[in-house]
Backbone as a ProteinNet text record, in pm:
[ID]
protein_1_A
[PRIMARY]
XXXXXXXXXXXXXXXXXXXXXXXXXXXXXXXXXXXXXXXXXXXXXXXXXXXXXXXXXXXXXXXXXXXXXXXXXXXXXXXXXXXXXXXXXXXXXXXXXXXXXXXXXXXXXXXXXXXXXXXXXXXXXXXXXXXXXXXXXXXXXXXXXXXXXXXXXXXXXXXXXXXXXXXXXXXXXXXXXXXXXXXXXXXXXXXXXXXXXXXXXXXXXXXXXXXXXXXXXXXXXXXXXXXXXXXXXXXXXXXXXXXXXXXXXXXXXXXXXXXXXXXXXXXXXXXXX
[TERTIARY]
2311.6	2190.3	2074.9	1999.7	1888	1770.8	1695.7	1579.3	1456.5	1397.9	1287.1	1153.3	1064.7	925.7	840.7	742.8	669.1	526.6	492.6	355.1	282.7	160.7	78.2	-47.4	-67.3	-189.7	-278.7	-392.4	-483.8	-587.3	-604.7	-704	-840.8	-931	-1069.1	-1072	-1130.8	-1149.6	-1028.8	-916.8	-799.2	-741.2	-805.8	-756.6	-782.7	-765.4	-796	-684.2	-714.4	-609.2	-563.9	-635.2	-599.3	-469.7	-414.8	-283.9	-172.3	-200.1	-99.3	-113.8	-0.4	1.4	24.1	-12.5	8.9	-51.3	-175	-237.8	-276.9	-265.5	-322.7	-356.2	-449.5	-491.6	-428.9	-397.9	-342.8	-403.3	-474.2	-528.8	-426.9	-397.9	-296.3	-351.3	-283	-310.8	-180.5	-189.5	-70.1	-86.9	18.4	4	-93.7	-128.9	-219.2	-359.2	-384.5	-511.9	-500	-612.8	-614	-601.8	-532	-529.3	-664.8	-674.4	-801.7	-867.3	-786.7	-840.3	-731.5	-765.4	-664.6	-554.7	-435.5	-325.2	-333.1	-326.2	-325.1	-179.5	-123.3	16.2	23	132.9	151.3	275.2	283.2	400.3	357.2	443.4	432	563.2	558.8	677	791.8	757.6	858	893.3	843.3	872.4	761.7	799.1	700.4	632.5	500.4	420.8	310.3	260.5	143.7	48.9	-74.8	-176.6	-269.2	-294.8	-383.4	-480.1	-609.7	-711.9	-721.7	-684.2	-678.3	-811.8	-918.6	-1051.5	-1130.7	-1060.4	-1128.4	-1180.8	-1189.2	-1232.1	-1377.5	-1454.8	-1593.2	-1606.5	-1494.3	-1488.7	-1581.1	-1558.8	-1643.6	-1569.9	-1449.5	-1372.3	-1343.7	-1395.9	-1374.3	-1230.4	-1186.5	-1046.9	-1000.8	-1088.9	-1050.1	-1042.4	-1101.6	-1107.1	-1018.1	-942.8	-843.2	-740.1	-705	-601.9	-465.3	-418.3	-292.7	-175.3	-173.6	-66.2	-62	-177.9	-183.8	-147	-191.8	-161.8	-11.6	54.7	198.8	275.9	236.7	304.3	294.4	175.7	155.6	245.2	254.1	337.4	485.4	527.8	666.5	695.2	603.6	623.4	628.4	561.1	562.3	683.2	773.4	898.7	903	802.7	804.6	919.7	986	1092	1041.7	940.6	884	732.1	674.1	529	500.3	423.2	377.5	226	172.7	28.9	-37.7	-169.4	-250.8	-348.3	-385.6	-481.9	-557.7	-687.6	-767.3	-748.4	-751.6	-732.5	-800.9	-819.5	-872.5	-761.7	-769	-669.6	-702.7	-598.5	-613.3	-545.7	-493.9	-421.8	-467.7	-476.3	-528.6	-454.8	-321.4	-241.9	-245.8	-301.8	-314.3	-457.2	-473.1	-604.7	-657	-789.7	-846	-791.9	-751	-687.1	-536.8	-477.7	-332.5	-294.3	-167.1	-110.3	-2.7	-8.6	88.3	174.3	306.2	399.6	431.8	351.3	365.8	498.6	560.8	689.4	685.9	574.7	561.8	412.9	381.9	240.9	218.6	93.1	44.8	-62.8	-52.9	-142.8	-256.1	-379	-495.3	-587.7	-528.4	-605.3	-595.3	-683.7	-677.7	-720.1	-754	-800.2	-703.1	-598.4	-524	-392.7	-366.5	-238.1	-131.6	-21.8	76.9	211	212.2	336.7	308.2	406.5	397.8	427.7	499.1	541.5	434.6	316.5	201.1	172.7	261.9	243.6	149.7	92.1	2.4	82	11	75.4	170.3	133.4	215	309.3	308.3	391.3	536.9	630.4	770.3	786.5	887.5	908.1	979.8	950.1	1017.1	924.5	983.1	913	992.7	924.9	994	968.1	1076.2	1069	1123.7	1045	1094.2	1104.1	1214.9	1226.8	1126.9	1069.6	973	1015.2	1143.1	1190.7	1178.8	1183.5	1169.4	1083.5	952.1	864.7	860.7	871.6	858.3	996.4	1012.3	1142.6	1175.7	1280.3	1310.8	1351	1419.6	1459.9	1337.4	1244.8	1125	1039.9	1024.3	948.6	1008.3	1140.6	1207.7	1177.3	1173.3	1142	997	906.7	766.1	754.5	828.7	826.5	877.4	982	1033.6	926.1	851.7	743.4	635.4	599.2	497.3	541.3	667.6	719.7	716.7	763	767.2	627.9	529.2	392.2	317.6	378.3	319.4	200.4	198.1	86.1	113.5	10.7	23.3	47.8	154.1	188.2	265.8	281.7	358.8	461.3	587.9	697.8	700	630.9	623.2	495.4	464.5	344.5	323.1	249.6	218.1	77.9	70.2	-58.5	-106.8	-229.4	-292.4	-393.3	-374.1	-464	-560.6	-689.5	-793.6	-848.8	-919	-971.9	-1080.9	-1171.1	-1282.4	-1378.8	-1477.2	-1501.3	-1570.4	-1610.3	-1672.3	-1566.1	-1611	-1523	-1504.9	-1412	-1382.5	-1498.8	-1509.5	-1595.1	-1521.3	-1594.7	-1530.5	-1427.9	-1459.3	-1365.4	-1237.7	-1252.6	-1134.4	-1052.3	-1119.7	-1051.1	-967.1	-1023.2	-948.9	-832.9	-853.1	-745.7	-630.1	-662.3	-555.4	-468.8	-532.8	-458.8	-360.8	-409.3	-324.9	-206.8	-230.9	-126.1	-22.6	-43.5	58.4	35.9	-82.2	-110	-146.1	-108	-139.6	-260.4	-273.2	-382.8	-430.4	-552.7	-610.8	-668.8	-642.8	-702	-731.4	-759.4	-795.1	-711.8	-602.4	-535.4	-383	-317.9	-170.6	-114.4	-175	-136.5	-234.8	-186	-47.3	25.4	-29.2	28.7	176.7	210.6	349.6	439.7	386.3	466.6	502.9	405.6	429.1	524.3	512.2	604.5	747.8	762.8	895.4	950.5	865.7	909.1	953.1	884.9	913.4	1034.8	1094	1212.7	1183.9	1060.2	1020.9	1038.6	1060.8	1066.8	924.4	868	726.7	711	626.2	593.7	444.2	388.4	244.4	211.7	121.4	63.7	-72.7	-83.2	-209.5	-284.8	-399.1	-479.4	-583.6	-570.4	-656.8	-793.3	-898.3	-1034.1	-1118.8	-1077.5	-1165.6	-1087.1	-1154.8	-1095.7	-1143.6	-1174.3	-1226.3	-1347.1	-1350.7	-1467.9	-1430	-1301.7	-1258.1	-1294.4	-1312.9	-1346.8	-1496.3	-1532.6	-1674	-1729.7	-1641.7	-1686.6	-1689.6	-1667.4	-1673.7	-1761	-1802.8	-1886	-1805.9	-1864.5	-1796.3	-1782.3	-1679.2	-1652.3	-1769.8	-1797.1	-1897.4	-1847.6	-1907.4	-1867.4	-1881.5	-1993.3	-2019.6	-1913.7	-1881.7	-1782.9	-1644.9	-1604.2	-1471.1	-1453.9	-1553.1	-1541.9	-1544.5	-1623.9	-1630.3	-1494.3	-1430.4	-1299.2	-1193.6	-1201	-1101.7	-1106.8	-1227.3	-1239.9	-1183.8	-1201.6	-1148.2	-995.3	-936.4	-790.5	-724	-803.3	-745.9	-651.2	-685.2	-598.9	-461.2	-454.6	-323.5	-236.7	-292.9	-217.4	-174.8	-264.6	-230.1	-114.2	-118.4	-10.1	122.5	116	238.6	294.5	208.5	253.9	319.5	257.5	312.9	448.3	468.6	595.1	702.2	661.7	763.3	814.2	732.1	776.7	898	903.6	1028.9	1147.5	1122.6	1230.9	1285.7	1193.5	1235.7	1317.6	1268.9	1334.5	1473.1	1495.6	1623.2	1736	1702	1804.9	1850	1968.8	2022.3	1982.2	1904.2	1851.7	1919.9	2026.6	2090.2	2121.6	2191	2233	2114.6	2021.1	1903.6	1824.5	1800.6	1724.7	1801.5	1931.9	2015.4	2006.8	2013	2002.4	1864.4	1760.2	1625.1	1613.9	1665.6	1659.5	1739	1851.5	1933.9	1862.5	1796.2	1718.2	1609.7	1540	1435.6	1492.2	1603	1662.9	1707	1768.6	1822.2	1712.3	1592	1482.4	1410	1442	1371.7	1445.8	1373.7	1430	1376.5
1391.1	1364.6	1338.9	1230.8	1198.2	1292	1320.1	1407.7	1320.4	1334.9	1248.3	1310.9	1227.1	1266	1145.5	1166.9	1055.1	1048.9	934.6	907	845	890	836.3	779.1	649.3	587.4	559.7	628.6	615.8	508.8	419.9	315	363.4	270.3	302.2	397.4	515.9	608.8	692.9	676.5	757.2	811.3	910.7	974	1124.7	1179.3	1318.9	1409.5	1493.8	1580	1688.6	1707.9	1814.9	1789.6	1670.7	1647.1	1716.5	1760.4	1826.6	1978.2	2046.3	2192.1	2225.2	2347.1	2394.6	2297.8	2257.5	2153.7	2202.4	2111.3	2132.2	1996.8	1995	1870.9	1860.2	1738.1	1713.7	1585.8	1597	1479.4	1430.1	1302.1	1245.8	1121.8	1083.8	958.6	880.8	751.7	667.8	569.1	498.7	394.4	284.5	278	174.1	229	352	414.8	514.3	558.8	660.4	596.9	664.5	616.3	631.9	588.4	584.6	720.9	826.4	961.2	1060.8	1187.7	1291.3	1279.2	1320.2	1324.4	1455.7	1447.9	1567.8	1594.2	1699.9	1731.6	1834.8	1834.1	1929	1893.6	1942.1	1916.5	1877.8	1803.4	1775.8	1817.7	1924	1978.5	1997.8	2052.6	2086.6	1976.8	1856	1743.6	1730.7	1722.1	1706.5	1571.1	1573.3	1451.3	1451	1332.3	1315.8	1218.6	1260.1	1175.6	1119.9	989.8	923.8	834	850.5	766.4	635.7	525.8	396.5	358.6	381.4	342.4	460.5	572.6	694.4	768.5	900.8	979	953.3	901	865.2	717	649.4	505.6	428.2	451.9	389.6	286	247.1	147.1	29.5	-87.3	-206.5	-255.1	-338.4	-382.9	-454.8	-528.6	-599.8	-507.9	-388.3	-297.7	-175.6	-168.6	-62.7	-79.6	30.4	24.8	40.2	-68.4	-64.8	-24.6	-72.2	-34.9	116.3	175.1	319.4	398	351.7	422.2	429.1	315.3	312.7	384.2	362.5	429.9	581.7	631	775.3	833.6	766.1	816	813.7	709.7	701.1	811.4	830.9	931.8	1073.1	1093.8	1225.8	1245.4	1147.7	1163.6	1107.2	1028.8	970.5	870.9	876	780.5	677.6	717.9	634.2	630.2	521	513.5	458.2	532.2	486.6	476.6	360.1	337.6	296.1	314.8	260	160.8	61.3	-38	-91.5	-104.3	-168.2	-319.1	-387.1	-532.4	-596.4	-726.3	-804	-886.2	-903.9	-984.2	-1132.4	-1212.6	-1357.6	-1422.4	-1338.2	-1390.1	-1318.7	-1394.5	-1343.3	-1219.2	-1218.8	-1110.2	-982.1	-987.3	-867.7	-817.3	-707.9	-662.6	-548.8	-537.3	-421.2	-291.2	-201.1	-76.8	-79.6	-199.1	-210.9	-173.6	-143	-118.6	-224.1	-288.1	-391.6	-342.1	-349.4	-314.7	-442.7	-472.5	-600.1	-606.4	-724.3	-741.1	-847.5	-921.3	-1018.4	-1047.4	-1126.5	-1149.5	-1289.4	-1331.1	-1450	-1401.1	-1444	-1395.8	-1495.8	-1450.3	-1531.6	-1457.8	-1368.1	-1303.6	-1388.7	-1363.3	-1442.5	-1365.2	-1236.6	-1159.5	-1049.7	-1025.7	-900.5	-913.3	-813.9	-807	-765.5	-840.9	-819.6	-768.4	-715.4	-666.6	-555.6	-466.8	-367.2	-430.7	-541.8	-609.5	-711	-658.7	-746	-778.7	-737.4	-768.5	-675.9	-576.7	-483	-386.5	-315.5	-233.4	-128.9	-66.2	42	-2.3	-131.1	-181.9	-194.3	-188.3	-214.2	-358.8	-381.9	-514.9	-606.4	-733.7	-832.9	-890.5	-973.2	-1034.1	-1003.3	-955	-917.2	-1021.4	-1086	-1182.1	-1112.8	-1023.2	-942.5	-1027.9	-1020.6	-1097	-1047.1	-1139.1	-1103.9	-1155.2	-1185.5	-1229.7	-1118.1	-992.6	-877.2	-772.8	-790.9	-703.9	-558.9	-540.9	-408.5	-353	-222	-159.5	-163.3	-234.3	-245.7	-112.4	-27.5	103.2	189.5	193.4	274.9	218.7	86.1	22.3	57.6	58.1	87.8	229.8	322.8	460.8	475.3	403	404.6	347.4	241.3	182.5	281.4	356	458.1	560.4	604.3	700.3	640.1	514.9	448.9	441.4	409.1	401.8	539.4	640.7	776.3	826.9	788	832.2	744.4	632.5	544.9	463.8	431	355.8	206.1	128.4	-16.2	-65.8	-143.3	-187.5	-318.4	-377.4	-499.9	-473.4	-500.6	-462.2	-541	-653.1	-730.3	-812.4	-869.3	-950.8	-997.6	-1106.5	-1165.6	-1121.6	-1052.3	-1010.4	-1113.3	-1159.4	-1242.5	-1155.8	-1143.9	-1061.7	-1150.9	-1129	-1203	-1116.4	-1179.3	-1105.6	-1007.2	-1050.6	-963.6	-953.5	-865.7	-771.4	-832.1	-958.3	-1020.9	-1046.2	-1058.6	-1098.7	-1251	-1299.6	-1442.5	-1520	-1647.1	-1737.2	-1776.7	-1833.9	-1878.3	-1988.1	-2076.8	-2183.7	-2125.1	-2024.8	-1961.3	-1890.2	-1817.3	-1742.6	-1835.1	-1950.1	-2047.2	-2107.9	-2127.2	-2179.5	-2080.9	-1951.4	-1850.9	-1853	-1871.1	-1878.1	-1995.3	-2110.7	-2230.7	-2210.2	-2136.2	-2114	-2010.8	-1948.1	-1858.5	-1711.4	-1674.1	-1532.9	-1464.7	-1337.5	-1259.9	-1170.4	-1114.8	-1023.1	-1048.6	-1001.1	-1024.7	-894.6	-868.1	-750.7	-781.1	-676.7	-696.5	-611.1	-548.7	-451.4	-455.4	-529.7	-528	-583	-689.6	-747.6	-697.1	-641.7	-637.6	-506.5	-420	-287.2	-293	-377	-384.8	-443.3	-536.2	-597.6	-493.9	-414.1	-311.8	-204.1	-169	-72.1	-124.7	-253.6	-316.3	-313.3	-346.9	-339.6	-198	-99.1	40.3	95.1	15.3	58.6	153.3	152.6	244.2	182	266	221.8	222.9	106.5	92.3	36.2	101.3	51.4	65.8	-24.4	-26.8	-31.7	55.5	49.5	-17.5	-137	-210.1	-180.7	-116.3	-79.5	-187.9	-252.7	-365.8	-314.6	-362.5	-316.7	-420.6	-548.4	-655.1	-785.4	-889.8	-1023.7	-1112.1	-1051.6	-1127.2	-1208.5	-1340.3	-1415.8	-1551.4	-1571	-1701.2	-1721.8	-1613.6	-1627.9	-1647.5	-1732.9	-1757.9	-1664.3	-1592.4	-1510.9	-1361.6	-1323.2	-1182.4	-1166.2	-1043.6	-1013.9	-1034	-1101	-1121.4	-988	-978.9	-855.4	-817.7	-688.8	-632.5	-495	-438.1	-304.5	-204.5	-210.4	-116.1	-126.7	-248.6	-270.1	-222.6	-260	-224.3	-73	-5	140.2	213.4	164.7	228.7	225.7	109.1	96.5	174.4	169.4	239	389.1	444.9	589.6	631.3	545.3	575.1	581.4	503.2	491.9	564.3	626.4	696.2	807.8	874.8	984.2	934.1	810.6	753	747.6	696	682.9	819.6	918.2	1054.1	1108.5	1088.1	1136.1	1069	939.2	868.2	926.4	949.6	1007.8	1144.2	1227	1359.6	1351.3	1244.7	1228	1159.8	1058.3	977.5	1041.7	1119.1	1173.8	1265.3	1353.7	1428.9	1338.9	1229.4	1135.1	1073.5	1036.7	980.8	1083	1206.2	1311.2	1346.3	1320.5	1357.7	1260.6	1144.7	1043.9	1047.3	995.5	985.2	849.4	852.4	731.1	697.9	767.3	751.8	606.1	538.9	401.5	306	325.8	238.7	245.9	366.8	383.1	327	345.3	288.4	135.8	77.2	-69	-117.6	-43.5	-80.4	-82	21.8	31	-82	-116.2	-223.4	-358.5	-381.3	-504.5	-512.7	-402.6	-401.3	-429.6	-366.7	-381.7	-525.9	-586.4	-720.6	-826.6	-789.1	-885.7	-904.4	-819.3	-823.5	-911.8	-1006.1	-1094.9	-1052
-267.5	-189.1	-284.6	-263.2	-350.7	-325	-429.1	-418.8	-393.3	-275.7	-234.3	-271.8	-324.9	-348.2	-309.9	-225	-166.6	-221.6	-279.2	-316.6	-199	-174.8	-67	-130.7	-117	-167.2	-47.8	-45	67.2	40.2	137.2	124.8	168.1	189.2	226.2	345.1	325.4	435.9	468.7	395.5	425.3	295	242.4	120.2	129.6	250.4	278.2	226.9	127.8	73.5	169.4	280.8	372.2	447.6	435.9	498.8	420.7	298.6	216.6	222.7	224.2	208.9	61.6	22.1	-115.7	-218.3	-191.8	-272.7	-411.5	-507.6	-639.9	-699.1	-793.2	-858.3	-996.2	-1033.6	-1166.3	-1222	-1332.9	-1400.2	-1501.6	-1498.2	-1587.4	-1657	-1763.9	-1833.1	-1838.4	-1858.6	-1865.9	-1980.8	-2018.9	-2121.6	-2082.2	-1954.6	-1904.5	-1874.5	-1914.7	-1886.5	-1772.8	-1723	-1618	-1479.9	-1389.8	-1250.7	-1184.2	-1060.6	-988.8	-973.6	-968.6	-949.3	-988	-978.1	-1000	-894.4	-930.2	-835	-758.4	-627	-543.6	-504.8	-557.6	-528.6	-417	-344.4	-235.3	-156.1	-35.8	48.2	188.9	255	397.5	461.4	538.3	605.6	507	390	289.7	192.1	212.9	123	19.2	-107.4	-213.7	-203.7	-214.3	-201.6	-306.3	-335.2	-420.7	-352.7	-337.6	-274.8	-382.6	-374.7	-470.2	-394	-420.7	-358.8	-437	-373.6	-442.3	-506.5	-433.8	-482.8	-538.9	-564.8	-605.8	-484.3	-494.9	-379.5	-342.9	-434.1	-404	-368.7	-357.3	-329.8	-424.4	-553	-655	-739	-696.9	-770.7	-677.9	-713.3	-632.6	-641.8	-547.7	-543.9	-669.7	-735.1	-856.9	-978.2	-967.8	-1081.4	-1065.8	-957.7	-944.2	-1056.1	-1122.2	-1226.5	-1158.5	-1101.3	-1025.6	-1114.4	-1238.3	-1330.5	-1349.9	-1379.3	-1403.5	-1277.6	-1161.1	-1036.4	-1010.7	-1018.7	-991.1	-1102	-1226.5	-1338.4	-1323.6	-1287.6	-1273.5	-1164.8	-1050.6	-941.6	-979.2	-1046.3	-1093.1	-1194.9	-1289.6	-1394.4	-1337.3	-1224.7	-1161.2	-1070	-1068.7	-996.1	-856.6	-818.3	-683.7	-670.4	-557.4	-523	-422.6	-346.7	-241	-254	-205.5	-190.5	-51.3	25.8	156.6	147.7	179.5	160.3	290.1	291.7	399.7	338.9	417.4	372.7	493	478.7	583.2	573.3	687.1	684.6	804.7	794.5	904.9	969	1098.1	1168.2	1159.5	1141.4	1140.5	1261.4	1350.4	1466.4	1593	1701.4	1827.5	1876.2	1861.7	1919	1836.5	1718	1634	1648.8	1719.5	1761.6	1674.2	1660.9	1592	1651.5	1564.6	1608.4	1595.2	1586.8	1567	1423.5	1407	1274	1249.6	1133.9	1097.8	983	1000.9	893.3	818.2	719.4	650.1	574.5	577.6	511	402	392	283.7	264.1	162.6	132.2	76.6	82.6	12.8	-84.9	-209	-313.1	-336.7	-312.6	-343.6	-441.5	-521.4	-628.1	-753.7	-851.1	-974	-1098.2	-1083.9	-1199.6	-1240.8	-1167.2	-1177.6	-1254.7	-1336.5	-1407	-1306.6	-1300.9	-1195.6	-1248.3	-1369.8	-1427.2	-1526.3	-1544.8	-1651.3	-1786.5	-1784.2	-1907.8	-1947.2	-1981.4	-2001.1	-2147.1	-2237.8	-2378.9	-2452.8	-2384.6	-2451.3	-2538.5	-2624.9	-2727.7	-2670.1	-2558.9	-2502.8	-2392.2	-2362.1	-2252.8	-2296.9	-2203.6	-2238.7	-2284.6	-2366.3	-2422.7	-2323.7	-2335	-2252.5	-2146.9	-2060.9	-1948.7	-1822.8	-1721.1	-1597.6	-1489.2	-1446.3	-1335.5	-1210.5	-1154.4	-1042	-915	-841.4	-716.4	-612.6	-538.9	-435.3	-298.2	-283.3	-152.4	-48.8	-95.3	-6.8	-78.4	-78.3	-157.6	-108.6	23.2	83.3	117.2	105.2	130.2	279.3	319.8	463.1	526.5	451.6	506.8	536.1	441.5	460.4	573.5	579.2	687.1	822.7	831.8	958.5	1004	910.5	945.8	990.1	922.9	965.8	1106.9	1133.1	1267	1372.1	1338.5	1430.7	1463.6	1362	1385.2	1473.7	1449.5	1531.6	1677.9	1699	1835.4	1901.5	1827.9	1882.7	1919.3	1839.1	1862.3	1962.3	1998.2	2099.2	2051.2	1922.4	1865.9	1866.6	1903.9	1901.6	1760.4	1743.6	1608.4	1612.9	1495.4	1477.3	1368.2	1397.8	1309.2	1179.2	1175	1050.9	1052.9	937.5	927.6	785.6	773.3	642.8	601.3	489	435.1	333.6	349.9	248.4	173.2	41.7	-39.6	-116	-89.8	-160.8	-273.8	-365.4	-479.5	-437.8	-349.3	-316	-433.5	-426.6	-317.3	-194.8	-203.3	-85.9	20.5	145	253.3	252.3	331.7	338.7	401.3	365.4	441.3	568.8	663.1	787.3	758.6	665.1	628.7	568.9	482.7	422.7	529.4	614.7	719.9	807.7	842.5	924	845.2	714.5	629.3	620	601.7	591.9	719.3	835.5	961.9	962.2	918.7	914.2	819.3	711.4	612.1	654.5	770.9	824.6	798.1	747.5	725.3	856.8	868.6	988.6	969.2	849.8	819.1	676.6	646.5	514.7	461	329.7	265.9	119.6	40.9	-99.3	-194.1	-146.5	-233.2	-237.2	-149.8	-150.6	-281.3	-331.4	-460.7	-565.7	-678.6	-725.8	-699	-613	-594	-557.8	-459.1	-414.7	-522.5	-602.7	-709.6	-815	-854.7	-956	-904.4	-777.2	-718.9	-722.5	-696.6	-701.1	-843.5	-941.7	-1081.3	-1118.8	-1063.2	-1095.3	-1020.8	-932	-859.3	-744.6	-695.1	-588.9	-450.7	-351.7	-212.7	-158.5	-133.3	-100.8	39.1	118.9	252.6	275.4	355.2	377.1	525.7	565.8	700.1	689.8	743.8	741.6	871	858.9	974.9	1001.3	1114.6	1147.6	1193.2	1127.6	1158.6	1231.1	1225.6	1274.8	1284.1	1329.4	1335.6	1221.1	1104.6	991.2	1041.5	1019.1	1067.6	1127.4	1159.5	1210.5	1357.3	1430.9	1572.8	1590.1	1684.5	1713.1	1820	1889.4	2002.8	1972.9	1845.6	1808.9	1684.2	1662.3	1545.8	1418.1	1319.9	1191.6	1119.3	1036.5	964	874	869.8	779.9	737.6	634.5	590	704.1	774.9	883.5	993	1033.1	1138	1093.6	971.8	922.8	911.9	855.8	838.1	971.3	1064.7	1196.4	1264.5	1264	1328.5	1251.3	1118.2	1036.2	1061.5	1065.6	1085.8	1221.1	1322.4	1455.3	1453.9	1365.1	1364.6	1248.6	1162	1046.2	1089.6	1199.9	1244.7	1284.2	1335.3	1366.3	1241.5	1132.8	1009	956.6	966.5	922.7	1005.7	1136.1	1222.9	1189.9	1156.5	1118.2	988.6	891.2	764.4	786.9	868.4	895.2	965	1042.1	1114.3	1029.5	952.1	884	755.4	687.4	559.2	573.9	675.1	695.2	728.9	798.9	828.8	699.2	609.4	480.7	403.3	399.7	321	375.3	503	565.5	532.5	476.2	448.8	303	279.5	144.3	85.9	-20.8	-82.1	-214.3	-245.4	-377.5	-408.8	-318.3	-345.4	-344.9	-252.7	-247.1	-376.5	-425.9	-550.2	-669.9	-667.6	-774	-772.8	-654.1	-641.8	-688.4	-652.6	-695.5	-847.6	-910.2	-1056.3	-1121.6	-1061.5	-1114.7	-1103.8	-991.2	-973.8	-1080.7	-1102.9	-1205.2	-1343.2	-1375	-1508.3	-1531.9	-1432	-1446.8	-1446.5	-1407.4	-1400.2	-1532.4	-1630.1	-1758.4	-1856.8	-1914.4	-2018	-2154.2
[MASK]
+++++++++++++++++++++++++++++++++++++++++++++++++++++++++++++++++++++++++++++++++++++++++++++++++++++++++++++++++++++++++++++++++++++++++++++++++++++++++++++++++++++++++++++++++++++++++++++++++++++++++++++++++++++++++++++++++++++++++++++++++++++++++++++++++++++++++++++++++

């Protein structure tokens, strides 16, 4: 039986350490520098977990300046087998409404400043070049369990969706928002890339709950996205995400992940030239 340890990366407004029992803080360093904040270790219904605030607990790190390499490296080094994250996002499609949760299964990358690999040629990085496959960026087994929890809890959700990640920190223009829709994106955020890519390189089972806060700015009949609007909706729905985490983590821990983790590690190993 595989030993499960779940990393939780909390997005804007969802990094409350009180979801963990037996809490303690641990400050760590990595070959890529320090992660966004101290790691909060603890348990959820007996399962070991680590909570990390993506933007820092004071929300003082912008999306382009998050040390994604250090965050994922730190969670892997502390023994995490899984990462379940939350992220605020805007809807690009009529049927995806504010308050919904989207279990994204793929992405479109519109970032341009971010390092997307651990094999970046720096002094402390592993040697080689990693061409990690991205045909299935998110762990389907973990996503399925999150979906089961959403169904059991009766929360409005979408079993899959295309996330478009922009550089930020500004929001999209109306022209961009309409373009993303044409290109087939369902939701838009500023943090999925490169987080999911690095998790894949690290051999981790990664799943993301995208909490829809607004309709971005493509609609003419609704208020355009703003910080105030996004945070207001996110705070209203943060408890949903917390309830899902409390429900799904025991489900994850109850399954045998030995072969899945072995396959993940093998994919990572074979991707390095």
